[in-house]
VEXBAMI-78901 format. One record per residue (C-alpha): x, y, z; residue in one letter. Coordinates in steps of 0.2 Angstrom, whole numbers, plus 5000, padded with zeros to 4 digits. Layout:
<recs>
XYZA
...
</recs>
This chain:
<recs>
479349894929X
480649764923X
479649684909X
481049604898X
480749424893X
481249294881X
483049354882X
484349284871X
486249314868X
487149304851X
488949324846X
489349454833X
490549394820X
491249564814X
490749694826X
491849714841X
491749834856X
492449874873X
491649944889X
492950074893X
492950164876X
493650324885X
495350244886X
495650294869X
495550484874X
496650444889X
497950374877X
497750524865X
498150634880X
499650534884X
500250544866X
499850734866X
500950764881X
502350644876X
502250554892X
502850384885X
504350464877X
504850554893X
504750394903X
505850294890X
507050434890X
507350454909X
506950274915X
508250134911X
507649974919X
507549844905X
509149794897X
508249724881X
506649794874X
505949634868X
504549674865X
504049804879X
504849964884X
504750044901X
503350154896X
502250004891X
502349934908X
502050104917X
500550144906X
499949964907X
499749984926X
498950164925X
497750104911X
497249954922X
496750074936X
495750184924X
494850024917X
494249984935X
495649864938X
495949844957X
497449724957X
498849654946X
497849504941X
496549614933X
497749654919X
497349474913X
495649534908X
496349674897X
497749564890X
496449434884X
495249564876X
495649574858X
494549724856X
495449814870X
497149784862X
496449844845X
495850004853X
497650044859X
498449974843X
499349844853X
499849664848X
500049614867X
500249694884X
501249634899X
500349494909X
500249514928X
501749414931X
502849514920X
502149674927X
502649614945X
504349574938X
504549744931X
504149824948X
505449714956X
506749784945X
506649954952X
507950034963X
507750204972X
508650294957X
507450224945X
505950284955X
506550454956X
506950454937X
505150404934X
504450544945X
505550664936X
504750604919X
503050644927X
503550814932X
504250854915X
502550814908X
501650904923X
502551064918X
501851054900X
500151044907X
500351184919X
501051294906X
499351294897X
498551374913X
498051554915X
499151674924X
498051664940X
498451484942X
500251524947X
499851644961X
500151514974X
500351324976X
499751234991X
500651084996X
499850965009X
500850825017X
500350675026X
500750485030X
499550345027X
499550165031X
499550025018X
499149855026X
499649685019X
499149505023X
500849445017X
502249385029X
503749395018X
503749565011X
505449655014X
505349815023X
503649785031X
503349815049X
501949835062X
501250015064X
500550105080X
498850025077X
499349845074X
499349855055X
500649765046X
501349845030X
502050005024X
501850195029X
502050295013X
502250485014X
501250585001X
501450764996X
499950834985X
499550994976X
497951054984X
497551164969X
497351014957X
497450854968X
499050794959X
500250684968X
501950774968X
502850664980X
502650484986X
503950394997X
503650225003X
504250185021X
504250045033X
502650025043X
503450075060X
504150245054X
503450415060X
502450515048X
503750655047X
505250545042X
505950605026X
504650745024X
505850885023X
506850815009X
505350774999X
504650945002X
506251024995X
506050914979X
504150974978X
504651154980X
505851144966X
504551064955X
503351204959X
504551344956X
505151264940X
503351254934X
503051434936X
502251454953X
502651624962X
502351564980X
502051404989X
501151375005X
501651215015X
500351135026X
500450985038X
499750925055X
500750925071X
501850785065X
502550895052X
503051045062X
504851015059X
505651165068X
507451125062X
506851165045X
505751315047X
507151445047X
507751375030X
506051385022X
505651555030X
507251625022X
506451595005X
505251745003X
504251634991X
503851505004X
502451515018X
501951375030X
500551335042X
500851185053X
499951115068X
500951115084X
500851005099X
500051075114X
501551075126X
501451135143X
502451295139X
501251345125X
499751305136X
500451415149X
500751555137X
498951545131X
498251545149X
499151705152X
498451795137X
497251935143X
495451905139X
495352055126X
496651965116X
495351825112X
493951845099X
492551735093X
493051615079X
491651635066X
491651485055X
490851505038X
489351405033X
489751235024X
488651285010X
487451415004X
485651375003X
485051404985X
483151394988X
482551385007X
483251295022X
482651115023X
481951045039X
483250935048X
482750765053X
482850705071X
484650665077X
484350475081X
486150445087X
486050595099X
484450535106X
485150365109X
486650435117X
485650545129X
484350405133X
485750275138X
486750405148X
488350395137X
489750515141X
489950635126X
490850795122X
490050955115X
490851105108X
490151265116X
491151395109X
492851435100X
493951585102X
495551635093X
497151725098X
498951745094X
500651775101X
502451765096X
503451605098X
505251555095X
505451365095X
507051295103X
507751235086X
507451405077X
508251575077X
506751665071X
505151715080X
503651655072X
501751685074X
500851565085X
498951565082X
497951475095X
496151415095X
495351395112X
493851275113X
492651265127X
492051085128X
490751025140X
490650845145X
488850775147X
488150615153X
486350595148X
485350745154X
486750795165X
488150925161X
489650865171X
490950995169X
491751105156X
493551095150X
494651205139X
495751135125X
497051225115X
497451195097X
499051285090X
499651335073X
501351395069X
501551505053X
502751635045X
501251725038X
501051895047X
499851975036X
498251855035X
496951865049X
497051735063X
495451665057X
496051645040X
497651555046X
496451425056X
495351405041X
496851375029X
497551245041X
495851155042X
495651155023X
497051025024X
495750905029X
495350885011X
496950785008X
496050645018X
494850625004X
496250624992X
497150485001X
495450385001X
495350404982X
497150334981X
496750194993X
495050144986X
494750234970X
496250194959X
496950064971X
498650144970X
499050124989X
499349934989X
500749814992X
500649674979X
502449644976X
503849574988X
504949724994X
504849904999X
505649974983X
504549874971X
502949914981X
503550094980X
503650084961X
501950004960X
501150144970X
502050284959X
501550204943X
499750164948X
499550344955X
499850404938X
498050364934X
497550494947X
498650624939X
498050584922X
496250624928X
496950794934X
497850834918X
496250784908X
495350924918X
496751054917X
496851034898X
495051074896X
495051244887X
494051384895X
494051484879X
493351664876X
491651714873X
489951694883X
490351514887X
491951554897X
491151554914X
490251384911X
491851304904X
492851364919X
491551284930X
491651114920X
493551114923X
493351144942X
492051014942X
493050874934X
494550924945X
493450884961X
492750724954X
493050564963X
494050434953X
492550314951X
491450454945X
492750514933X
492850334926X
490950324924X
490850484916X
492350484904X
493050314903X
491650184904X
490950224887X
490350074877X
491150084860X
491249994844X
493049984838X
493150004819X
494750004808X
494550104792X
496050144782X
497250234792X
495950284805X
495450194822X
493650244825X
492850234842X
490950224839X
490050274855X
488550154858X
487750254872X
487550434878X
487850514894X
487650704899X
489550724901X
489950694883X
489950874879X
491450894890X
492250734883X
492150794865X
492850964870X
494450884876X
494450764861X
494350904849X
495751004859X
496850854858X
496550834839X
496951014836X
</recs>
């Protein structure tokens, strides 16, 4: 099938092109939102702007991630590409060493100012959404480990699993995937440390942006009972947190009458569009049984609820409990059954107990989002020399992920018969993995042509997503 032969390479004298032609549309989005001006107005790190401003450094790191750069050193590829510089109207961009030095200049106040600039632009994007968008914001919180092979990075420590590095806290908006809060911490710190203060900041961002209600979700590490009464006092705030299976709670669940339990019916993962396919043989299960490995199998799930008042709270809250009947098997033998309880504390007294459980389980999608920040845009790394500078690097590189979300949110749904299709396109782009987004909308081979007062990106290839691409380009021009 691969029949090409007599292949030769030639250098064009006048025509110049870039592989990531979609970066021009990203830059048009940045200019449309006034992001560079917001950064320069709020962040004052450099004493002299010769020749770079703060926004040049921030966008340099974000654009590096959007052009598939995985580390600071990849900036050198962009810096030595004259066509790339022409595509962005730049005479030069900061080199990797200068970018690292810029990160080292950051203190905590500078990072907070940078995040405030992002929130200012974020509110502009949200303001263009339909009214239903503001019904409820869902905030997910979690910690994640960022390992490093360095030995001299200030603030690093060893985590519970032996990883040396940092343990940043992330609070994300589940509706769009945006990173609303990011705090870098030492590797030995617990997941919930500083979470309440960061949640308060994110609540303010959501309410200022127009959301009418906010739902807080977190695993058992984030059931911070000393803060529940304060959040419950705000009628706009609801929460669902996992809760540790303590002896007192397990005893309460054991004492519930049998009629209090009802079967937990989980919805199907997906709907079959045509007809069910025949599932292949489970090879792993066959090997486990053949070699008589011990394994756990879920037999049934029931859900119930009761009132519970944590020691640090003055209010009584709703405790939803899931009872899982799990059998322990070894080969063909069924050894014994055991009961395990999973608890969820909430101030939602209206929703069904099943919906509380499913809502808490939906937080699992944040693990996918963290994976995108780790290995998609490579924001969760520690390339610099101390805790604050690596925190600044994470915030600036994570901007690439937020730009993807803003790209999707600015896709107009429009009136008429195409409204439903446009709405599906918008939701599809929001769900995209970072790599897929780059392949569809950024990695577009383009010839760069300067004609008069225009900078023309001449596409040299076609892909099926260009109809969405040109809709946004047209919206930005209008």
